[in-house]
C-alpha positions as a Markdown table, in Angstrom:
| # | Residue | x | y | z |
|---|---|---|---|---|
| 1 | Unk | -34.2 | -34.9 | 7.8 |
| 2 | Unk | -37.7 | -34.2 | 6.4 |
| 3 | Unk | -39.3 | -30.8 | 6.6 |
| 4 | Unk | -41.9 | -32.2 | 9.0 |
| 5 | Unk | -39.3 | -33.5 | 11.4 |
| 6 | Unk | -37.1 | -30.4 | 11.1 |
| 7 | Unk | -39.8 | -27.9 | 11.8 |
| 8 | Unk | -39.8 | -28.1 | 15.6 |
| 9 | Unk | -36.0 | -27.5 | 15.7 |
| 10 | Unk | -36.4 | -24.5 | 13.3 |
| 11 | Unk | -39.2 | -23.1 | 15.4 |
| 12 | Unk | -37.3 | -23.5 | 18.6 |
| 13 | Unk | -34.2 | -21.7 | 17.3 |
| 14 | Unk | -35.9 | -18.9 | 15.3 |
| 15 | Unk | -36.1 | -16.4 | 18.2 |
| 16 | Unk | -32.3 | -16.6 | 18.5 |
| 17 | Unk | -31.7 | -16.2 | 14.8 |
| 18 | Unk | -34.3 | -14.1 | 13.0 |
| 19 | Unk | -33.9 | -10.8 | 15.1 |
| 20 | Unk | -30.2 | -10.7 | 14.4 |
| 21 | Unk | -30.1 | -11.8 | 10.8 |
| 22 | Unk | -29.9 | -9.2 | 8.0 |
| 23 | Unk | -30.1 | -10.4 | 4.4 |
| 24 | Unk | -30.1 | -7.0 | 2.6 |
| 25 | Unk | -33.9 | -6.5 | 2.6 |
| 26 | Unk | -35.0 | -3.2 | 4.1 |
| 27 | Unk | -32.8 | -0.6 | 5.8 |
| 28 | Unk | -29.9 | -1.3 | 8.1 |
| 29 | Unk | -28.7 | 0.8 | 11.0 |
| 30 | Unk | -26.0 | -0.7 | 13.2 |
| 31 | Unk | -26.9 | 1.7 | 16.0 |
| 32 | Unk | -30.3 | 0.1 | 16.3 |
| 33 | Unk | -28.8 | -3.3 | 17.2 |
| 34 | Unk | -28.2 | -3.6 | 21.0 |
| 35 | Unk | -24.9 | -5.1 | 22.1 |
| 36 | Unk | -26.3 | -6.3 | 25.4 |
| 37 | Unk | -29.4 | -8.2 | 24.3 |
| 38 | Unk | -30.2 | -11.5 | 26.1 |
| 39 | Unk | -33.2 | -12.7 | 24.0 |
| 40 | Unk | -35.2 | -13.2 | 27.2 |
| 41 | Unk | -32.8 | -15.8 | 28.5 |
| 42 | Unk | -30.7 | -16.2 | 31.6 |
| 43 | Unk | -27.3 | -17.9 | 31.7 |
| 44 | Unk | -28.7 | -21.3 | 32.8 |
| 45 | Unk | -31.3 | -21.5 | 30.0 |
| 46 | Unk | -28.7 | -20.3 | 27.5 |
| 47 | Unk | -26.3 | -23.1 | 28.6 |
| 48 | Unk | -28.9 | -25.7 | 27.8 |
| 49 | Unk | -29.4 | -24.3 | 24.3 |
| 50 | Unk | -25.7 | -24.1 | 23.7 |
| 51 | Unk | -25.3 | -27.7 | 24.7 |
| 52 | Unk | -28.2 | -28.9 | 22.6 |
| 53 | Unk | -26.8 | -26.9 | 19.6 |
| 54 | Unk | -23.5 | -28.7 | 20.0 |
| 55 | Unk | -25.2 | -32.1 | 19.8 |
| 56 | Unk | -27.1 | -31.0 | 16.7 |
| 57 | Unk | -24.0 | -29.5 | 15.1 |
| 58 | Unk | -22.0 | -32.7 | 15.8 |
| 59 | Unk | -24.7 | -34.8 | 14.1 |
| 60 | Unk | -25.0 | -32.5 | 11.1 |
| 61 | Unk | -21.3 | -32.3 | 10.7 |
| 62 | Unk | -21.0 | -36.1 | 10.3 |
| 63 | Unk | -23.7 | -36.1 | 7.7 |
| 64 | Unk | -22.3 | -33.1 | 5.9 |
| 65 | Unk | -18.9 | -34.9 | 5.7 |
| 66 | Unk | -20.5 | -38.3 | 4.6 |
| 67 | Unk | -22.8 | -36.8 | 2.0 |
| 68 | Unk | -19.9 | -34.8 | 0.5 |
| 69 | Unk | -22.1 | -32.3 | -1.4 |
| 70 | Unk | -22.4 | -29.1 | 0.5 |
| 71 | Unk | -19.7 | -27.1 | 2.3 |
| 72 | Unk | -20.2 | -24.5 | 5.0 |
| 73 | Unk | -18.2 | -21.2 | 5.3 |
| 74 | Unk | -18.5 | -19.3 | 8.6 |
| 75 | Unk | -17.0 | -15.8 | 8.8 |
| 76 | Unk | -16.4 | -14.0 | 12.1 |
| 77 | Unk | -15.7 | -10.3 | 12.3 |
| 78 | Unk | -15.6 | -7.9 | 15.2 |
| 79 | Unk | -13.6 | -5.4 | 17.1 |
| 80 | Unk | -10.7 | -6.5 | 19.3 |
| 81 | Unk | -11.9 | -8.4 | 22.4 |
| 82 | Unk | -15.4 | -9.0 | 20.8 |
| 83 | Unk | -15.0 | -12.7 | 21.6 |
| 84 | Unk | -14.4 | -14.3 | 18.2 |
| 85 | Unk | -11.8 | -16.9 | 19.4 |
| 86 | Unk | -13.8 | -18.0 | 22.5 |
| 87 | Unk | -17.1 | -18.2 | 20.5 |
| 88 | Unk | -15.5 | -20.5 | 17.9 |
| 89 | Unk | -14.0 | -22.7 | 20.6 |
| 90 | Unk | -17.3 | -22.9 | 22.5 |
| 91 | Unk | -19.7 | -23.4 | 19.6 |
| 92 | Unk | -17.6 | -26.2 | 18.1 |
| 93 | Unk | -16.7 | -27.9 | 21.3 |
| 94 | Unk | -17.1 | -31.7 | 20.7 |
| 95 | Unk | -17.3 | -31.4 | 16.9 |
| 96 | Unk | -15.0 | -33.7 | 15.0 |
| 97 | Unk | -11.9 | -31.5 | 14.2 |
| 98 | Unk | -11.3 | -33.5 | 11.0 |
| 99 | Unk | -14.4 | -32.0 | 9.4 |
| 100 | Unk | -13.5 | -28.4 | 10.3 |
| 101 | Unk | -10.7 | -26.0 | 9.6 |
| 102 | Unk | -10.1 | -22.6 | 11.3 |
| 103 | Unk | -8.2 | -20.0 | 9.3 |
| 104 | Unk | -7.1 | -16.8 | 11.1 |
| 105 | Unk | -6.2 | -14.0 | 8.8 |
| 106 | Unk | -3.4 | -11.8 | 10.1 |
| 107 | Unk | -1.3 | -9.1 | 8.4 |
| 108 | Unk | -0.8 | -10.1 | 4.7 |
| 109 | Unk | 2.6 | -11.6 | 3.8 |
| 110 | Unk | 4.8 | -10.4 | 1.0 |
| 111 | Unk | 3.6 | -13.3 | -1.2 |
| 112 | Unk | 0.0 | -12.5 | -0.4 |
| 113 | Unk | 0.5 | -8.9 | -1.3 |
| 114 | Unk | 1.6 | -10.0 | -4.8 |
| 115 | Unk | -1.9 | -11.4 | -5.4 |
| 116 | Unk | -5.3 | -9.8 | -5.4 |
| 117 | Unk | -6.8 | -9.3 | -2.0 |
| 118 | Unk | -9.2 | -12.3 | -2.3 |
| 119 | Unk | -6.5 | -14.8 | -3.2 |
| 120 | Unk | -5.4 | -15.9 | 0.3 |
| 121 | Unk | -9.1 | -16.4 | 1.3 |
| 122 | Unk | -9.9 | -18.4 | -1.9 |
| 123 | Unk | -7.2 | -20.9 | -1.2 |
| 124 | Unk | -8.5 | -21.5 | 2.3 |
| 125 | Unk | -12.2 | -22.1 | 1.2 |
| 126 | Unk | -13.7 | -25.4 | 2.6 |
| 127 | Unk | -13.9 | -28.5 | 0.5 |
| 128 | Unk | -17.2 | -30.2 | 0.0 |
| 129 | Unk | -18.3 | -31.9 | 3.1 |
| 130 | Unk | -16.2 | -29.6 | 5.3 |
| 131 | Unk | -16.8 | -26.6 | 7.6 |
| 132 | Unk | -14.5 | -23.7 | 7.0 |
| 133 | Unk | -14.2 | -21.1 | 9.8 |
| 134 | Unk | -12.6 | -17.7 | 9.0 |
| 135 | Unk | -11.5 | -15.8 | 12.0 |
| 136 | Unk | -11.4 | -12.4 | 10.3 |
| 137 | Unk | -11.6 | -12.6 | 6.5 |
| 138 | Unk | -11.5 | -10.8 | 3.2 |
| 139 | Unk | -13.8 | -8.3 | 4.9 |
| 140 | Unk | -10.7 | -6.8 | 6.6 |
| 141 | Unk | -10.1 | -5.3 | 3.2 |
| 142 | Unk | -13.2 | -3.1 | 3.7 |
| 143 | Unk | -12.5 | -2.4 | 7.4 |
| 144 | Unk | -8.9 | -2.1 | 8.6 |
| 145 | Unk | -7.7 | -1.1 | 5.2 |
| 146 | Unk | -10.4 | 1.5 | 4.9 |
| 147 | Unk | -9.6 | 3.0 | 8.3 |
| 148 | Unk | -5.9 | 2.9 | 7.6 |
| 149 | Unk | -5.3 | 4.2 | 4.0 |
| 150 | Unk | -1.6 | 3.6 | 4.4 |
| 151 | Unk | -2.2 | -0.2 | 4.2 |
| 152 | Unk | -4.0 | 0.2 | 0.9 |
| 153 | Unk | -0.9 | 2.1 | -0.4 |
| 154 | Unk | 1.2 | -1.1 | 0.2 |
| 155 | Unk | -1.0 | -3.4 | -1.8 |
| 156 | Unk | 0.7 | -2.6 | -5.1 |
| 157 | Unk | -2.5 | -1.7 | -6.9 |
| 158 | Unk | -2.0 | 0.4 | -10.0 |
| 159 | Unk | -2.6 | 4.0 | -8.8 |
| 160 | Unk | -5.2 | 4.7 | -11.5 |
| 161 | Unk | -7.4 | 1.9 | -10.1 |
| 162 | Unk | -7.5 | 3.3 | -6.6 |
| 163 | Unk | -10.5 | 5.6 | -7.0 |
| 164 | Unk | -13.0 | 7.1 | -4.7 |
| 165 | Unk | -15.3 | 4.2 | -5.5 |
| 166 | Unk | -12.8 | 1.5 | -4.4 |
| 167 | Unk | -14.9 | 0.4 | -1.4 |
| 168 | Unk | -18.1 | 0.1 | -3.5 |
| 169 | Unk | -16.1 | -1.9 | -6.0 |
| 170 | Unk | -14.9 | -4.2 | -3.3 |
| 171 | Unk | -18.4 | -4.7 | -2.0 |
| 172 | Unk | -19.5 | -5.7 | -5.5 |
| 173 | Unk | -16.5 | -8.1 | -6.0 |
| 174 | Unk | -17.1 | -9.8 | -2.6 |
| 175 | Unk | -20.8 | -10.1 | -3.2 |
| 176 | Unk | -20.2 | -11.6 | -6.7 |
| 177 | Unk | -17.7 | -14.1 | -5.2 |
| 178 | Unk | -20.1 | -15.1 | -2.5 |
| 179 | Unk | -22.9 | -15.6 | -5.0 |
| 180 | Unk | -20.7 | -17.8 | -7.0 |
| 181 | Unk | -19.8 | -19.9 | -3.9 |
| 182 | Unk | -23.5 | -20.2 | -3.0 |
| 183 | Unk | -24.3 | -21.4 | -6.5 |
| 184 | Unk | -21.6 | -24.0 | -6.2 |
| 185 | Unk | -22.9 | -25.5 | -2.9 |
| 186 | Unk | -21.2 | -23.4 | -0.2 |
| 187 | Unk | -23.5 | -22.2 | 2.5 |
| 188 | Unk | -22.2 | -18.9 | 3.8 |
| 189 | Unk | -23.0 | -17.4 | 7.3 |
| 190 | Unk | -21.4 | -14.2 | 8.4 |
| 191 | Unk | -21.2 | -13.1 | 12.1 |
| 192 | Unk | -20.4 | -9.6 | 13.3 |
| 193 | Unk | -19.8 | -9.8 | 17.0 |
| 194 | Unk | -21.3 | -6.5 | 18.1 |
| 195 | Unk | -19.5 | -5.5 | 21.4 |
| 196 | Unk | -19.9 | -2.1 | 23.1 |
| 197 | Unk | -16.9 | 0.2 | 23.7 |
| 198 | Unk | -17.5 | -0.1 | 27.5 |
| 199 | Unk | -17.4 | -3.9 | 27.4 |
| 200 | Unk | -14.3 | -3.8 | 25.3 |
| 201 | Unk | -12.7 | -1.6 | 28.0 |
| 202 | Unk | -13.6 | -4.2 | 30.7 |
| 203 | Unk | -12.1 | -7.0 | 28.7 |
| 204 | Unk | -8.9 | -5.1 | 28.0 |
| 205 | Unk | -8.6 | -4.5 | 31.8 |
| 206 | Unk | -9.1 | -8.2 | 32.4 |
| 207 | Unk | -6.3 | -9.0 | 30.0 |
| 208 | Unk | -4.0 | -6.6 | 31.8 |
| 209 | Unk | -5.0 | -7.8 | 35.3 |
| 210 | Unk | -4.8 | -11.6 | 34.7 |
| 211 | Unk | -1.3 | -12.9 | 33.9 |
| 212 | Unk | -2.8 | -15.8 | 31.9 |
| 213 | Unk | -4.4 | -13.3 | 29.6 |
| 214 | Unk | -1.5 | -10.8 | 29.2 |
| 215 | Unk | -0.4 | -12.4 | 26.0 |
| 216 | Unk | -3.7 | -11.4 | 24.4 |
| 217 | Unk | -3.1 | -7.7 | 24.9 |
| 218 | Unk | -1.3 | -5.5 | 22.5 |
| 219 | Unk | -0.6 | -1.7 | 22.6 |
| 220 | Unk | -1.9 | -1.6 | 19.1 |
| 221 | Unk | -5.4 | -2.5 | 20.4 |
| 222 | Unk | -5.5 | 0.8 | 22.3 |
| 223 | Unk | -4.6 | 2.7 | 19.1 |
| 224 | Unk | -7.5 | 0.9 | 17.2 |
| 225 | Unk | -9.8 | 1.7 | 20.1 |
| 226 | Unk | -9.2 | 5.4 | 19.4 |
| 227 | Unk | -10.6 | 4.8 | 15.9 |
| 228 | Unk | -13.9 | 3.3 | 17.2 |
| 229 | Unk | -16.2 | 5.7 | 15.4 |
| 230 | Unk | -14.4 | 5.1 | 12.1 |
| 231 | Unk | -14.7 | 1.3 | 12.5 |
| 232 | Unk | -18.3 | 1.5 | 13.3 |
| 233 | Unk | -19.0 | 3.6 | 10.2 |
| 234 | Unk | -17.0 | 1.1 | 8.1 |
| 235 | Unk | -19.0 | -1.9 | 9.6 |
| 236 | Unk | -22.3 | 0.0 | 8.9 |
| 237 | Unk | -21.4 | 0.5 | 5.3 |
| 238 | Unk | -20.0 | -3.0 | 4.8 |
| 239 | Unk | -22.9 | -4.9 | 6.3 |
| 240 | Unk | -25.4 | -2.7 | 4.5 |
| 241 | Unk | -23.8 | -3.4 | 1.1 |
| 242 | Unk | -22.8 | -7.1 | 1.4 |
| 243 | Unk | -25.8 | -8.7 | 3.1 |
| 244 | Unk | -27.7 | -11.0 | 0.8 |
| 245 | Unk | -30.1 | -13.9 | 1.1 |
| 246 | Unk | -27.4 | -16.3 | 0.1 |
| 247 | Unk | -24.8 | -14.7 | 2.4 |
| 248 | Unk | -26.5 | -12.9 | 5.3 |
| 249 | Unk | -24.9 | -11.1 | 8.1 |
| 250 | Unk | -25.8 | -11.8 | 11.7 |
| 251 | Unk | -25.4 | -8.9 | 14.1 |
| 252 | Unk | -24.6 | -10.8 | 17.2 |
| 253 | Unk | -25.0 | -9.0 | 20.6 |
| 254 | Unk | -21.6 | -9.7 | 22.1 |
| 255 | Unk | -21.5 | -8.0 | 25.5 |
| 256 | Unk | -22.7 | -11.3 | 27.1 |
| 257 | Unk | -20.6 | -14.1 | 25.6 |
| 258 | Unk | -23.1 | -16.8 | 26.5 |
| 259 | Unk | -25.8 | -15.1 | 24.5 |
| 260 | Unk | -23.5 | -14.6 | 21.5 |
| 261 | Unk | -22.9 | -18.3 | 21.6 |
| 262 | Unk | -26.6 | -19.0 | 21.6 |
| 263 | Unk | -27.1 | -16.8 | 18.5 |
| 264 | Unk | -24.1 | -18.2 | 16.6 |
| 265 | Unk | -24.8 | -21.9 | 17.3 |
| 266 | Unk | -28.5 | -21.5 | 16.6 |
| 267 | Unk | -27.8 | -19.8 | 13.2 |
| 268 | Unk | -25.4 | -22.6 | 12.2 |
| 269 | Unk | -27.7 | -25.4 | 13.3 |
| 270 | Unk | -30.7 | -23.8 | 11.6 |
| 271 | Unk | -28.8 | -23.4 | 8.3 |
| 272 | Unk | -27.6 | -27.0 | 8.3 |
| 273 | Unk | -31.0 | -28.3 | 9.2 |
| 274 | Unk | -32.4 | -26.9 | 6.0 |
| 275 | Unk | -30.0 | -28.9 | 3.8 |
| 276 | Unk | -31.7 | -32.2 | 4.4 |
| 277 | Unk | -28.4 | -33.9 | 5.2 |
| 278 | Unk | -28.4 | -37.7 | 5.2 |
| 279 | Unk | -25.8 | -40.5 | 5.4 |
| 280 | Unk | -25.4 | -42.0 | 1.9 |
| 281 | Unk | -27.4 | -45.2 | 1.3 |
| 282 | Unk | -25.6 | -48.4 | 0.5 |
| 283 | Unk | -26.9 | -50.2 | -2.6 |
| 284 | Unk | -28.2 | -53.8 | -2.5 |
| 285 | Unk | -25.1 | -55.4 | -3.9 |
| 286 | Unk | -22.9 | -53.9 | -1.2 |
| 287 | Unk | -25.4 | -54.8 | 1.5 |
| 288 | Unk | -25.2 | -58.4 | 0.3 |
| 289 | Unk | -21.4 | -58.4 | 0.5 |
| 290 | Unk | -21.6 | -56.8 | 4.0 |
| 291 | Unk | -23.7 | -59.8 | 5.0 |
| 292 | Unk | -21.1 | -62.2 | 3.8 |
| 293 | Unk | -18.3 | -60.3 | 5.6 |
| 294 | Unk | -20.4 | -60.2 | 8.8 |
| 295 | Unk | -20.9 | -64.0 | 8.7 |
| 296 | Unk | -17.2 | -64.5 | 8.2 |
| 297 | Unk | -16.3 | -62.3 | 11.1 |
| 298 | Unk | -18.9 | -64.1 | 13.4 |
| 299 | Unk | -17.4 | -67.4 | 12.3 |
| 300 | Unk | -13.9 | -66.2 | 13.4 |
| 301 | Unk | -15.3 | -65.4 | 16.8 |
| 302 | Unk | -16.4 | -69.0 | 17.2 |
| 303 | Unk | -13.0 | -70.4 | 16.5 |
| 304 | Unk | -13.5 | -70.7 | 12.7 |
| 305 | Unk | -10.7 | -70.1 | 10.2 |
């Protein structure tokens, strides 16, 4: 897609991307980002944008797969009940599942703890032509592990390496890895689903009151809720130190799930639009052979042998 043809799409989506994108330039204050923003939209208008983004994403995904040059890594982080699962399901509704892979990172296994903390993420990175979706990620190592020091103690790191600078060290390591991936052809987009404490409370209540949602609730969620301030401080520090032009964070207002999906879908489509994705061209020799095959198939349809 040429720059001229892609400009209208980029312009149309910019209001739903630019205000929420942070690439490390300037100051960052998480508290200044509203959780209930709607971008001047109502739900009906948002639904139309979501549907249009799905069509664009489906088209781009086919070209990404066929061109086999770029890969796309999408990282989703957020507090419990922020809407990560439903956002991924909605944004990618209708996209060919063969070209996408979702990896959910849970508590590390014994084998994973015998490797460095980036190992299990590295082996799940998307191949060229694919979209990799991380539902939580290596950023948990700067979030839940930071809030719960007892987890760090189980990671078998030599004690003398666990210094007061360990979080800054991890920020540097992660940023270096992401820079390497970007230089190798992986487009990285990171989404923090910014939900308010009150909205989380409402969603927890919904999980308790609806039998079909009971399975989503865990008593551990309440314990984590009690550490809200510590998590917000950890997110503030992490986003501030790991946002770059090649791997920006998007601070997604998540109180209204429909608007979160507008922001996420628009950011993904805008990024893919800039890659000038095209189906590979067939050379003249192959086209000549295709013509012969077509003629033979047409002849079969007329009763030929």
